[in-house]
C-alpha positions in Angstrom: 11.0 109.3 11.6 13.6 109.2 8.8 16.2 107.9 11.3 13.8 105.1 12.4 13.1 104.2 8.8 16.8 104.2 8.0 17.7 102.1 11.0 14.9 99.7 10.1 16.2 99.4 6.5 19.7 98.7 7.7 18.5 96.1 10.1 16.5 94.4 7.3 19.5 94.4 5.0 21.8 93.0 7.7 19.3 90.3 8.5 19.0 89.4 4.8 22.8 89.2 4.5 22.9 87.0 7.5 20.3 84.6 6.0 22.2 84.6 2.7 25.5 83.9 4.3 24.0 81.1 6.4 22.3 79.6 3.4 25.6 79.8 1.5 27.4 78.0 4.3 24.8 75.3 4.4 25.2 74.8 0.6 28.9 74.4 1.0 28.8 71.9 3.8 25.8 69.9 2.6 27.6 67.8 0.0 30.1 66.5 2.6 27.3 65.8 5.1 24.9 64.2 2.6 27.2 62.0 0.5 25.5 58.7 0.3 27.1 55.6 -1.4 25.3 52.4 -2.3 27.3 49.2 -2.2 26.2 45.8 -3.6 28.5 43.0 -2.6 28.8 39.6 -4.3 28.2 37.9 -1.0 28.6 38.3 2.8 29.3 34.6 3.3 32.9 34.8 2.3 35.5 36.1 4.7 37.0 38.2 1.9 33.8 40.2 1.5 33.4 40.5 5.2 36.8 42.1 5.4 36.1 44.3 2.4 32.9 45.6 3.9 34.5 46.3 7.2 37.3 48.3 5.6 34.7 50.2 3.5 32.7 51.1 6.5 35.7 52.2 8.6 37.0 54.4 5.8 33.6 55.9 5.0 33.1 56.8 8.7 36.4 58.7 8.6 35.5 60.6 5.5 31.9 61.5 6.4 30.4 59.2 3.8 27.2 57.2 4.6 27.1 53.7 3.1 24.0 51.6 2.1 25.5 48.1 1.9 23.6 45.1 0.4 24.6 41.6 -0.6 23.6 40.0 -3.9 24.2 36.4 -2.6 25.7 35.5 -6.1 22.4 36.5 -7.8 22.6 39.0 -10.6 18.9 39.7 -10.6 19.0 40.6 -6.9 22.0 42.8 -7.6 20.3 44.6 -10.4 17.3 45.3 -8.2 19.7 46.6 -5.5 21.2 49.0 -8.0 17.7 50.2 -9.0 17.0 50.9 -5.3 20.2 52.9 -5.0 19.2 55.0 -8.0 15.7 55.6 -6.6 17.3 56.6 -3.3 19.4 59.3 -5.0 22.8 58.1 -3.9 25.9 60.1 -4.9 27.8 57.0 -6.1 27.4 53.2 -6.4 29.9 50.4 -5.8 29.3 47.1 -7.5 31.1 43.8 -6.9 29.4 42.0 -9.8 27.7 38.6 -9.5 28.1 38.3 -13.3 30.5 40.7 -15.1 28.5 40.6 -18.4 24.9 40.5 -17.0 25.4 43.5 -14.6 26.1 45.8 -17.6 22.5 46.8 -17.9 22.4 48.0 -14.3 25.6 50.0 -14.8 24.1 51.7 -17.8 20.9 52.6 -15.9 23.0 54.2 -13.2 24.9 56.1 -16.0 21.6 57.3 -17.4 20.6 58.6 -13.9 23.9 60.5 -13.7 25.2 58.5 -10.8 28.9 57.5 -11.0 29.6 53.8 -10.7 32.7 52.1 -9.2 33.6 48.4 -9.2 35.5 46.5 -6.5 37.2 43.1 -6.7 35.2 42.1 -9.9 34.9 44.3 -13.0 31.8 44.9 -15.1 31.8 44.3 -18.8 29.6 47.2 -20.1 28.5 50.6 -19.1 30.7 53.4 -17.9 32.7 52.6 -14.7 34.7 55.5 -13.2 37.3 53.3 -11.5 37.9 49.6 -10.8 39.8 48.7 -7.7 40.9 45.0 -7.4 43.7 42.6 -6.8 46.1 42.2 -9.8 44.5 38.8 -10.4 46.6 37.9 -13.5 49.7 38.4 -11.4 48.2 36.4 -8.5 47.3 33.5 -10.8 50.9 33.5 -12.1 52.3 33.5 -8.6 50.3 30.5 -7.4 50.8 28.8 -10.8 54.6 29.2 -10.5 54.4 27.8 -7.0 52.5 24.7 -8.1 54.9 24.1 -11.0 57.8 23.9 -8.4 55.7 21.8 -6.0 55.0 19.2 -8.8 58.6 19.5 -10.1 57.3 20.3 -13.5 55.2 17.2 -14.0 51.7 16.2 -13.2 47.9 16.4 -14.0 46.0 19.4 -12.6 42.4 20.3 -12.3 40.9 23.8 -12.0 37.8 24.4 -9.9 36.6 27.6 -11.7 33.9 30.3 -11.6 34.2 31.8 -15.1 31.4 34.4 -15.0 33.4 37.0 -13.1 36.4 38.9 -14.5 38.5 38.5 -11.4 38.4 34.7 -11.7 38.9 34.9 -15.5 42.1 36.9 -14.8 43.5 34.6 -12.1 42.8 31.5 -14.2 44.5 33.2 -17.2 47.6 34.0 -15.1 47.6 30.4 -13.7 47.4 28.9 -17.1 50.3 31.2 -18.3 52.5 29.9 -15.5 51.7 26.2 -16.2 52.3 26.7 -19.9 55.9 27.1 -19.1 56.0 23.5 -17.8 55.3 21.1 -20.7 55.3 18.2 -18.3 52.1 19.6 -16.6 48.7 19.0 -18.1 45.4 20.6 -17.2 42.9 17.6 -17.4 39.8 19.3 -16.0 38.3 22.8 -15.7 34.9 22.9 -14.0 32.8 25.6 -12.3 31.7 25.3 -8.7 30.4 29.0 -8.7 32.9 29.9 -5.9 30.8 27.9 -3.3 32.2 25.2 -1.0 29.4 22.7 -1.2 29.4 22.8 -5.0 33.2 22.6 -5.0 33.1 19.3 -3.0 30.7 17.8 -5.6 32.8 19.0 -8.5 36.1 17.8 -6.9 34.5 14.4 -6.2 33.5 14.1 -9.9 37.0 15.1 -11.1 38.7 12.6 -8.7 36.5 9.8 -10.0 37.3 10.7 -13.6 41.0 11.1 -13.0 42.4 8.6 -10.5 45.9 9.7 -11.3 45.2 13.4 -10.6 48.1 15.3 -8.9 46.7 18.7 -8.0 43.7 21.1 -7.7 43.7 24.8 -8.2 40.7 26.4 -6.4 39.9 29.9 -7.7 39.0 31.0 -4.1 39.4 29.4 -0.7 35.9 28.0 -0.6 36.7 26.1 -3.8 40.1 25.0 -2.4 38.6 23.9 0.9 35.9 22.1 -0.9 38.5 20.2 -2.9 40.4 19.5 0.3 37.2 17.9 1.8 36.7 15.8 -1.3 40.4 14.6 -1.3 40.2 13.6 2.3 36.9 11.8 1.8 38.4 9.9 -1.2 41.4 8.9 0.9 43.8 10.6 -1.4 45.3 13.2 1.0 48.7 11.7 0.5 48.5 11.8 -3.3 46.8 15.1 -4.3 48.0 18.6 -3.5 45.9 21.8 -3.6 46.6 25.5 -4.1 44.0 28.2 -3.5 43.3 31.9 -3.6 42.4 34.4 -1.0 44.4 33.6 2.2 41.4 33.3 4.6 42.0 32.3 8.2 40.7 28.8 7.7 42.8 28.2 4.7 45.9 29.5 6.4 45.2 27.1 9.3 45.1 24.2 6.9 48.3 25.3 5.2 50.1 25.7 8.5 48.9 22.2 9.6 50.6 20.6 6.6 47.4 19.5 4.9 47.1 18.9 1.2 46.3 22.6 0.8 49.9 23.8 0.4 49.6 27.5 -0.6 47.4 30.4 -1.3 47.6 33.5 -3.4 46.8 36.2 -0.8 44.5 39.1 -1.5 44.2 42.2 0.7 40.5 42.9 0.9 41.0 45.6 3.6 43.2 47.5 1.1 40.7 47.1 -1.7 37.8 48.3 0.5 39.8 51.3 1.8 41.1 52.4 -1.6 37.6 52.1 -3.2 36.1 54.5 -0.7 39.0 56.9 -0.8 38.8 57.0 -4.6 35.1 57.8 -4.4 35.8 60.5 -1.9 38.3 62.1 -4.3 36.0 61.8 -7.2 33.1 63.4 -5.4 35.4 66.3 -4.4 36.2 66.9 -8.0 39.6 65.2 -8.3 40.7 63.1 -11.2 41.0 59.4 -10.5 42.5 56.5 -12.5 40.3 54.1 -14.5 41.9 51.1 -12.6 43.8 50.7 -9.4 45.5 47.2 -9.1 46.4 45.9 -5.7 49.3 43.5 -5.7 48.8 39.9 -4.6 51.1 38.0 -2.3 51.5 34.3 -1.5 51.5 32.2 1.7 52.7 28.7 2.3 53.6 26.7 5.4 56.9 28.5 5.9 55.3 31.9 5.5 52.4 31.0 7.8 54.9 29.9 10.5 56.6 33.2 10.2 53.4 35.1 11.0 52.9 33.3 14.3 
């Protein structure tokens, strides 16, 4: 009887150990399997953000991270609500591409209070604690396209900016652009108006500027929708032989216009795939306990007709 009792006790202990080991194994693997990241994009209507999302999804799949991706459609109230939904869903991290760098601060702080790490991509947030910001080096990009325009105008001319000043990325690229033009005293910025980064509004803004400045020499569009909107307005006004345009992003449509020899002469080129990839890789490192930098700048290039021909 004692042998039976002893054997039973040993079996019970073994079973308990097996359950404990299995439970421990589940606890170890659970974080990797259950990592959930909420992403709120500025928009899905721009090719830039389509490429950014594609790279995020591809990278997340390879790292075992599940994404919940939403689009704010340029509306900060919608984006704030999306962040609230992510918090309520218990995500492990949140990525924000702010619709308004200042106004999104409240949502960042609410995620901070919930203990959820926040990352920003492309556009920075002004307020709250952000673990890491991954974006193009927009000041450098603005200088690059500004230097190009100075050479194109041979140091003289009147320039208009089609702006979207509520986001830090645009603030940075306009700052770099202005720095470049400041080195050419013969160039004057005669207008700086917002079109909110949207093509239809950019057409209207460009038309107004063209009417007010019949001797305008150039437009700088802070993204390709702004530049392509200016291009449409210039063509409609019959001034395609008079006004040149430079843009920012390097979308396929813009590159096609550059290659065709249109008034759109060059673009600062961002690399949204790289931004999306690095953002998710950085989140993966952070969630695994590694230290990550506060900011990761991605260098900006430039494309003009000669460069576009070289890619064919």
